[in-house]
C-alpha positions as CSV (number, residue, x, y, z in Angstrom):
1,M,-0.1,0.0,0.0
2,A,2.9,2.4,0.6
3,Y,4.2,1.8,-2.7
4,V,1.2,2.3,-4.6
5,S,0.2,5.4,-2.6
6,A,3.4,7.0,-3.6
7,L,2.7,6.8,-7.2
8,S,1.4,10.0,-8.9
9,P,-2.6,10.1,-9.3
10,A,-2.0,10.2,-13.2
11,T,0.2,7.1,-13.1
12,R,-2.3,5.2,-10.9
13,A,-5.3,6.2,-13.1
14,R,-3.4,5.5,-16.3
15,H,-2.6,1.8,-15.3
16,G,-5.8,1.1,-13.0
17,R,-3.4,0.5,-10.0
18,Y,-5.6,0.5,-7.0
19,Y,-4.3,-2.0,-4.3
20,T,-6.8,-4.4,-2.3
21,P,-7.5,-4.0,1.3
22,G,-6.8,-6.9,3.6
23,V,-10.4,-7.4,4.3
24,L,-11.7,-7.4,0.8
25,A,-8.7,-10.1,-0.1
26,E,-10.1,-12.3,2.7
27,Q,-13.6,-12.3,1.4
28,L,-12.8,-12.8,-2.0
29,W,-11.0,-16.0,-0.8
30,D,-13.8,-16.9,1.3
31,S,-16.3,-16.5,-1.7
32,A,-14.1,-18.7,-3.9
33,R,-13.7,-21.5,-1.1
34,H,-17.7,-21.3,-0.8
35,A,-17.7,-21.6,-4.8
36,M,-15.5,-24.7,-4.7
37,G,-17.9,-26.3,-2.0
38,W,-15.1,-26.4,0.7
39,S,-15.6,-26.8,4.3
40,R,-14.2,-24.7,6.9
41,A,-11.2,-27.0,7.7
42,P,-7.9,-25.6,5.5
43,K,-7.4,-27.5,2.3
44,A,-4.3,-28.0,0.3
45,L,-4.9,-26.1,-3.2
46,P,-6.4,-28.3,-5.8
47,G,-4.3,-26.8,-8.4
48,L,-3.0,-23.6,-9.9
49,V,-4.2,-20.2,-8.2
50,R,-3.5,-17.4,-10.4
51,D,-3.7,-13.6,-9.9
52,P,-3.3,-12.0,-13.6
53,A,-3.0,-8.3,-12.2
54,V,-1.3,-9.3,-8.8
55,G,-0.3,-5.8,-7.9
56,G,1.3,-6.3,-4.4
57,G,0.1,-10.0,-3.9
58,A,-2.6,-9.3,-1.4
59,L,-5.1,-11.8,-3.0
60,L,-2.7,-14.6,-3.0
61,L,-1.9,-14.2,0.7
62,P,-5.0,-16.0,2.0
63,P,-4.8,-19.0,-0.5
64,L,-1.0,-19.3,0.1
65,R,-1.8,-19.4,4.1
66,E,-4.4,-21.8,3.7
67,H,-2.4,-24.2,1.5
68,V,0.5,-24.1,4.0
69,A,-1.7,-24.6,7.0
70,A,-3.2,-27.6,5.4
71,L,0.5,-29.2,4.8
72,G,1.8,-28.2,7.9
73,D,2.5,-31.6,9.2
74,L,4.6,-32.3,6.0
75,D,8.6,-31.8,5.5
76,P,8.6,-28.0,5.2
77,Q,11.1,-28.2,2.4
78,L,8.7,-30.2,0.4
79,V,5.8,-27.7,1.3
80,I,7.8,-24.8,0.0
81,N,8.6,-26.8,-3.1
82,S,5.1,-27.3,-3.6
83,V,4.0,-23.6,-3.6
84,A,5.4,-22.7,-7.0
85,S,2.8,-25.0,-8.7
86,V,0.0,-23.7,-7.0
87,I,0.5,-19.9,-6.8
88,E,1.3,-17.9,-9.5
89,G,1.2,-14.0,-10.0
90,I,1.5,-11.8,-13.1
91,D,1.9,-8.1,-13.4
92,T,3.2,-5.5,-16.0
93,D,4.7,-3.5,-13.3
94,P,8.1,-4.7,-12.3
95,A,8.4,-2.8,-9.1
96,A,5.0,-4.4,-8.0
97,V,6.4,-7.7,-8.9
98,W,9.3,-7.2,-6.5
99,V,7.0,-6.2,-3.8
100,A,4.5,-9.2,-4.1
101,N,7.4,-11.6,-4.5
102,V,8.8,-10.2,-1.0
103,V,5.3,-10.3,0.5
104,L,4.8,-13.6,-0.4
105,A,8.1,-15.2,0.5
106,S,7.9,-13.7,3.7
107,E,4.7,-16.0,4.3
108,L,7.2,-19.0,3.8
109,L,9.9,-17.7,6.3
110,P,8.5,-19.8,9.4
111,L,8.5,-22.9,7.2
112,L,12.2,-22.0,6.0
113,A,13.4,-21.7,9.5
114,R,12.4,-25.3,10.0
115,V,14.6,-26.5,7.3
116,P,18.2,-27.3,8.5
117,S,20.4,-24.9,7.4
118,H,22.4,-27.1,4.8
119,R,19.0,-28.0,3.3
120,R,18.0,-24.4,2.6
121,K,17.2,-23.2,-0.9
122,P,16.2,-19.8,-2.0
123,L,12.8,-19.2,-1.5
124,P,10.7,-19.5,-5.0
125,A,9.4,-16.2,-6.7
126,L,5.8,-16.9,-6.9
127,V,5.1,-13.7,-9.2
128,R,6.5,-12.6,-12.4
129,T,6.6,-9.5,-14.8
130,G,4.2,-10.3,-17.8
131,D,0.7,-10.0,-19.5
132,G,-2.4,-11.2,-17.5
133,L,-4.2,-11.2,-20.6
134,S,-1.9,-13.5,-22.8
135,A,-3.6,-16.2,-24.6
136,E,-0.5,-18.3,-23.8
137,L,-1.4,-18.9,-20.2
138,A,-2.0,-22.2,-18.9
139,R,-5.5,-23.0,-17.4
140,A,-6.0,-22.4,-13.6
141,A,-8.1,-24.1,-11.0
142,V,-8.8,-20.7,-9.3
143,I,-8.4,-17.2,-10.6
144,L,-8.5,-14.3,-8.3
145,M,-8.6,-10.8,-9.5
146,N,-8.9,-6.9,-8.5
147,P,-8.3,-6.2,-12.2
148,P,-7.3,-2.8,-13.6
149,Y,-10.3,-0.9,-15.2
150,G,-10.6,2.0,-17.5
151,R,-11.0,2.5,-20.9
152,V,-8.4,1.2,-23.4
153,R,-7.7,1.4,-27.2
154,L,-7.7,-2.2,-28.6
155,S,-5.1,-3.8,-31.3
156,H,-6.3,-5.4,-34.1
157,A,-5.2,-8.7,-32.5
158,D,-7.0,-7.8,-29.1
159,R,-10.2,-6.5,-30.9
160,A,-10.3,-9.9,-32.6
161,R,-10.1,-11.7,-29.4
162,F,-12.0,-9.5,-27.1
163,G,-14.6,-8.1,-29.7
164,P,-17.3,-10.4,-28.3
165,V,-17.0,-8.6,-24.8
166,V,-17.0,-5.2,-26.1
167,Y,-19.8,-2.6,-26.5
168,G,-18.7,0.7,-27.4
169,H,-15.5,1.2,-25.6
170,A,-13.2,-1.6,-24.4
171,N,-12.8,-1.6,-20.5
172,L,-10.1,-3.3,-18.9
173,Y,-11.8,-5.1,-16.4
174,S,-14.4,-6.8,-18.6
175,M,-11.4,-7.9,-20.5
176,F,-9.8,-9.3,-17.5
177,M,-12.9,-11.4,-16.7
178,A,-13.6,-12.7,-20.2
179,A,-9.8,-13.6,-20.2
180,A,-10.2,-15.5,-17.0
181,V,-13.3,-17.3,-18.1
182,E,-11.1,-18.7,-21.0
183,K,-8.4,-19.9,-18.6
184,L,-10.3,-21.9,-16.1
185,D,-10.1,-25.7,-16.0
186,D,-13.2,-27.8,-16.2
187,K,-14.0,-27.4,-12.3
188,G,-12.5,-23.9,-12.3
189,V,-13.7,-20.7,-10.0
190,L,-13.1,-17.1,-10.8
191,G,-13.3,-14.5,-8.0
192,A,-13.2,-10.9,-8.6
193,I,-13.4,-7.6,-7.0
194,V,-15.1,-5.4,-9.6
195,P,-17.6,-2.3,-9.8
196,T,-21.1,-3.3,-9.6
197,S,-21.6,-1.4,-12.8
198,F,-21.0,-5.0,-14.7
199,M,-24.2,-6.5,-13.3
200,S,-26.6,-3.8,-15.0
201,G,-25.0,-1.5,-17.3
202,R,-25.6,-1.5,-21.2
203,Y,-22.0,-1.5,-21.7
204,F,-21.5,-4.8,-19.9
205,E,-24.3,-6.8,-21.5
206,P,-21.7,-8.9,-23.6
207,L,-19.6,-9.8,-20.5
208,R,-23.1,-10.9,-18.8
209,R,-23.5,-13.0,-21.9
210,I,-20.1,-14.6,-21.7
211,L,-20.4,-15.2,-17.8
212,T,-23.8,-16.6,-18.0
213,D,-22.9,-18.9,-21.0
214,H,-19.6,-20.3,-19.6
215,V,-19.7,-19.8,-15.8
216,T,-22.5,-19.7,-13.0
217,L,-22.3,-17.1,-10.4
218,A,-22.2,-18.6,-7.2
219,G,-21.8,-15.6,-4.6
220,A,-21.9,-12.0,-4.6
221,T,-20.8,-9.8,-1.7
222,F,-21.9,-6.0,-1.9
223,V,-19.4,-3.6,-0.3
224,E,-21.4,-1.0,1.6
225,D,-19.0,1.7,1.7
226,R,-18.5,3.6,-1.6
227,S,-15.5,5.6,-0.3
228,G,-12.4,4.2,1.4
229,V,-12.3,0.7,-0.1
230,F,-9.5,1.9,-2.6
231,T,-7.5,5.2,-1.9
232,S,-8.6,7.8,-4.1
233,V,-11.5,5.9,-5.7
234,L,-15.3,6.5,-5.2
235,Q,-17.4,3.5,-6.5
236,E,-20.0,0.8,-6.0
237,T,-18.1,-2.5,-5.4
238,C,-18.7,-6.0,-5.3
239,V,-17.0,-9.4,-4.7
240,V,-18.1,-12.0,-6.9
241,A,-17.4,-15.5,-7.6
242,F,-18.2,-17.7,-10.5
243,T,-17.7,-21.5,-11.0
244,R,-17.9,-24.2,-13.7
245,R,-19.8,-26.2,-11.5
246,K,-23.6,-26.2,-11.8
247,V,-25.0,-24.6,-8.6
248,R,-28.7,-23.8,-8.1
249,K,-28.4,-20.9,-5.6
250,V,-26.5,-17.8,-5.1
251,K,-25.3,-16.6,-1.8
252,I,-25.8,-12.8,-1.4
253,E,-23.9,-11.1,1.3
254,S,-23.2,-7.4,2.5
255,L,-19.9,-6.3,3.7
256,G,-19.7,-3.5,6.0
257,S,-18.1,-3.3,9.7
258,D,-18.6,-7.1,9.5
259,C,-20.1,-9.6,6.6
260,S,-23.7,-10.3,6.9
261,Y,-26.1,-12.6,5.1
262,V,-28.4,-11.2,2.8
263,A,-30.2,-13.8,1.0
264,T,-30.1,-16.8,-1.3
265,V,-31.5,-16.5,-4.6
266,G,-31.4,-18.2,-8.0
267,P,-28.3,-17.5,-10.2
268,P,-28.8,-15.1,-13.3
269,T,-28.8,-17.0,-16.5
270,T,-29.2,-13.9,-19.4
271,S,-27.4,-10.8,-20.2
272,N,-30.1,-8.7,-19.0
273,P,-29.4,-6.7,-15.8
274,W,-29.0,-9.1,-12.8
275,I,-31.7,-8.6,-10.2
276,L,-29.9,-9.1,-6.8
277,P,-30.7,-7.7,-3.7
278,R,-28.4,-5.5,-1.9
279,R,-30.2,-5.8,1.5
280,S,-32.3,-8.5,3.2
281,D,-35.5,-6.5,3.0
282,L,-35.0,-6.4,-1.0
283,A,-34.8,-10.4,-1.2
284,V,-38.4,-10.9,-1.9
285,A,-38.6,-8.1,-4.5
286,A,-35.7,-9.7,-6.2
287,A,-37.3,-13.2,-6.4
288,V,-40.5,-11.9,-7.5
289,A,-39.2,-9.6,-10.2
290,A,-37.3,-12.6,-11.6
291,S,-40.5,-14.3,-12.2
292,L,-42.3,-11.5,-14.2
293,P,-42.5,-12.2,-18.2
294,Q,-41.4,-8.8,-19.5
295,T,-39.9,-5.4,-19.1
296,L,-40.7,-1.9,-19.7
297,R,-39.0,-1.9,-23.1
298,G,-41.0,-5.3,-24.0
299,A,-44.1,-3.5,-23.2
300,G,-43.4,-0.9,-25.8
301,W,-41.8,2.0,-24.2
302,R,-38.5,3.3,-24.8
303,V,-36.1,5.4,-22.6
304,R,-33.7,8.2,-23.7
305,T,-31.4,10.3,-21.8
306,G,-32.0,14.1,-21.9
307,P,-29.9,15.4,-24.9
308,L,-29.1,18.8,-23.4
309,V,-25.2,18.8,-21.7
310,W,-25.7,22.5,-20.4
311,N,-21.7,23.0,-20.2
312,R,-21.4,22.6,-23.9
313,H,-24.3,25.2,-24.4
314,K,-23.1,27.9,-21.5
315,E,-23.4,30.8,-23.9
316,D,-26.9,29.7,-24.9
317,L,-28.6,29.6,-21.5
318,H,-30.7,32.4,-20.4
319,A,-32.7,33.2,-17.5
320,R,-35.6,35.1,-19.6
321,P,-37.6,33.8,-22.5
322,A,-37.6,35.3,-26.1
323,T,-37.7,34.2,-29.6
324,G,-35.9,31.2,-30.4
325,R,-35.5,30.2,-26.6
326,Y,-37.0,27.1,-25.2
327,R,-37.5,26.2,-21.8
328,V,-35.1,23.8,-20.0
329,L,-36.3,20.8,-17.8
330,W,-33.7,19.9,-14.9
331,A,-33.8,17.2,-12.7
332,A,-34.3,19.3,-9.8
333,D,-37.7,20.2,-11.7
334,I,-38.9,16.5,-11.3
335,K,-40.9,16.2,-8.4
336,T,-43.1,12.8,-7.7
337,G,-46.1,13.2,-9.9
338,S,-45.7,16.6,-11.1
339,I,-43.0,19.0,-12.7
340,K,-42.3,22.0,-10.5
341,Y,-39.6,24.5,-11.6
342,D,-36.8,24.6,-9.1
343,K,-35.9,28.5,-8.5
344,A,-32.2,27.6,-8.3
345,R,-32.3,26.9,-11.9
346,N,-34.1,30.1,-12.8
347,D,-31.0,31.8,-14.3
348,K,-30.5,28.8,-16.8
349,R,-34.3,28.2,-17.7
350,Y,-34.1,29.0,-21.4
351,V,-31.7,27.9,-24.0
352,A,-31.3,29.4,-27.3
353,L,-31.6,26.7,-30.2
354,P,-32.5,26.5,-33.9
355,E,-35.8,25.4,-34.6
356,T,-34.7,22.4,-36.3
357,S,-32.4,21.2,-33.3
358,V,-32.5,17.5,-32.2
359,L,-32.5,18.8,-28.8
360,I,-36.0,20.0,-28.7
361,Q,-38.9,17.7,-27.2
362,R,-42.2,18.4,-28.8
363,E,-44.4,15.5,-27.5
364,R,-45.6,14.4,-24.3
365,C,-43.6,11.8,-22.3
366,I,-42.9,10.6,-18.6
367,L,-39.8,12.2,-17.1
368,V,-37.6,10.3,-14.4
369,Q,-34.6,11.7,-12.6
370,R,-31.4,9.8,-13.5
371,T,-30.0,10.5,-10.3
372,S,-31.5,10.4,-6.9
373,A,-30.2,11.6,-3.5
374,P,-29.2,8.7,-1.0
375,E,-31.6,10.1,1.7
376,Q,-34.8,10.1,-0.9
377,D,-37.5,7.5,0.1
378,S,-38.0,6.6,-3.6
379,R,-35.2,5.8,-6.0
380,I,-37.7,6.5,-8.9
381,V,-38.9,10.0,-9.2
382,A,-41.2,10.5,-12.0
383,A,-43.5,13.1,-13.4
384,P,-45.4,13.5,-16.8
385,L,-44.4,16.0,-19.2
386,T,-48.1,17.4,-20.0
387,E,-49.7,19.5,-22.7
388,A,-49.6,22.4,-19.9
389,D,-45.6,21.8,-19.5
390,L,-45.4,22.1,-23.4
391,A,-47.0,25.5,-23.4
392,G,-45.3,27.0,-26.4
393,G,-45.0,23.7,-28.1
394,A,-41.6,22.3,-27.0
395,V,-39.2,22.2,-24.2
396,V,-35.5,21.0,-24.0
397,I,-34.6,18.0,-21.4
398,E,-31.3,18.2,-19.6
399,N,-28.9,15.3,-19.5
400,H,-29.4,14.4,-16.0
401,V,-33.4,13.5,-17.0
402,N,-34.4,10.5,-18.7
403,A,-37.6,10.5,-20.9
404,L,-39.9,7.7,-21.5
405,V,-41.7,7.5,-24.7
406,P,-44.2,5.1,-25.9
407,E,-43.9,3.3,-29.2
408,E,-46.9,3.4,-31.5
409,A,-47.6,-0.2,-31.0
410,S,-47.5,0.1,-27.2
411,A,-50.8,-0.8,-25.4
412,V,-49.7,0.4,-21.9
413,S,-51.0,3.9,-21.3
414,D,-48.7,6.7,-19.6
415,R,-51.2,6.6,-16.8
416,V,-50.4,2.8,-16.0
417,V,-46.5,3.4,-16.4
418,L,-46.9,6.3,-14.1
419,A,-48.6,4.3,-11.6
420,L,-46.0,1.6,-11.6
421,L,-43.0,3.8,-11.3
422,R,-44.6,5.6,-8.3
423,S,-45.3,2.2,-6.6
424,R,-43.4,1.0,-3.8
425,A,-42.8,-2.3,-5.5
426,V,-41.2,-1.1,-8.6
427,D,-38.8,1.1,-6.5
428,K,-37.7,-2.0,-4.6
429,V,-37.1,-4.0,-7.9
430,A,-34.9,-0.9,-9.5
431,R,-32.8,-1.2,-6.2
432,C,-32.1,-4.7,-7.0
433,I,-31.0,-3.7,-10.5
434,S,-28.7,-0.8,-9.5
435,G,-27.1,-0.2,-6.3
436,S,-26.2,2.9,-6.9
437,V,-28.3,6.4,-6.7
438,A,-28.3,6.4,-10.6
439,L,-30.7,4.8,-12.9
440,S,-29.8,4.8,-16.5
441,A,-32.2,4.7,-19.6
442,Y,-31.0,1.2,-20.2
443,E,-31.9,0.0,-16.6
444,L,-35.2,1.5,-16.6
445,E,-36.0,-0.1,-19.9
446,S,-35.1,-3.3,-18.2
447,L,-37.6,-3.0,-15.3
448,P,-39.8,-6.2,-15.0
449,L,-43.3,-5.9,-15.6
450,P,-46.5,-8.2,-15.6
451,S,-47.8,-9.8,-19.0
452,D,-49.5,-7.8,-21.6
453,E,-52.5,-9.5,-20.8
454,T,-52.5,-8.0,-17.2
455,L,-51.3,-4.8,-18.2
456,A,-54.5,-4.4,-20.9
457,K,-56.8,-5.0,-17.9
458,W,-55.3,-2.3,-15.9
459,A,-56.0,0.2,-18.7
460,S,-59.7,0.7,-17.7
461,L,-59.2,0.9,-13.8
462,D,-59.6,4.1,-12.1
463,D,-56.7,5.4,-10.0
464,N,-57.5,3.6,-6.7
465,A,-58.4,0.3,-8.5
466,L,-55.1,0.5,-10.5
467,D,-53.1,1.0,-7.4
468,V,-54.7,-2.0,-5.6
469,A,-54.4,-4.1,-9.0
470,I,-50.5,-3.4,-8.9
471,A,-50.3,-4.1,-5.2
472,A,-51.8,-7.6,-5.8
473,V,-49.5,-8.5,-8.7
474,Y,-46.6,-7.3,-6.6
475,A,-48.0,-8.6,-3.2
476,K,-45.3,-10.6,-2.3
477,I,-42.9,-7.7,-2.6
478,E,-45.2,-5.5,-0.4
479,S,-45.6,-8.3,2.0
């Protein structure tokens, strides 16, 4: 940690060097052991355990300690000799490789002390400088990683190899997870400490497809604290374990001051956003949502993000209306059930645009805040954009607002969609899709809904009856 903290912020960001705290390293190994079906008793490692982005070696310490403990009664020199065949670390940073080798070798010093001096040999170097993404690596029984992350440009060779895992831009941690799946043996386990965004984001849909096609999620631990996990990083983090074995249940845990059990759920089987409870009170919501037959998009509604990025139009923003200016709708204007213009935005209430601009919204829709505050009771804050709000014929929607628009063929009215969005049940489901305060357009489109037949019946109900009908379908969630 002292070494990586001494690096410049630019170097750390460029290479994704954020070392793993000990508590997460221990949790990752616990998750991997669970995925292998191991009991609490120490076991010798069943084959090669690799970290392809080893950094200072923290992730390899728990398996190394377990292997040594399990073989503690054997000849110490034989145990030392065995370690090089079951522990492997790789990193592109030669300084980190040196640190990791010293750290891991220090774990073997008690064993070395038991070897008569005339029989002692140099301790093995368990970590080497190299490319953890290399296609030439041997298969491993367990792959542990806290992979680097960030956008990268791919060579032609890498694009040919990693094309199936890339959507839009290539992210390093997606590539490391996909490469690890390639290199697992027939009963292999992959354990990773990664951002939770891979579970639901649009850019990671190809990764989820590869994961569900080739391995099964065996466990997920959601880290409660966004800050303080990795130095200088603020993100939602999870510890996940996948296995080649067939498993029927996924153990969900939450890691705060200690690790607590959340729920046991069925493993995700598609590339759609995974619906997993972050807290025990969301467990039933996740189970019911997983049984619903379609999504908001399947019901004929599309979600698009507001196109106005205000700081690109600073010179065009005004406080007063005038010819050629359009009213701007900000996220702060969206209240539950209606639009109420926030006075703090009045100095940027209008934007000057040509009449043909694609930024202009001329039709009714439903608006939803993209980001909510942690203290808000509801993750989904929605309001209709009515004819009255369109006074003057058009508005411009800012980038922190999502607009829900029905397709022509959709049989689901905006009234029904609004009732769903304001319901407590759907809010709980949203929290199982996205663990952060943000809800993207893609995640909104993925909200699970009842069948077309059920939705069609709701159209003729009055408001009170509609709320009762929604509560009946989602009764298990509300209970």
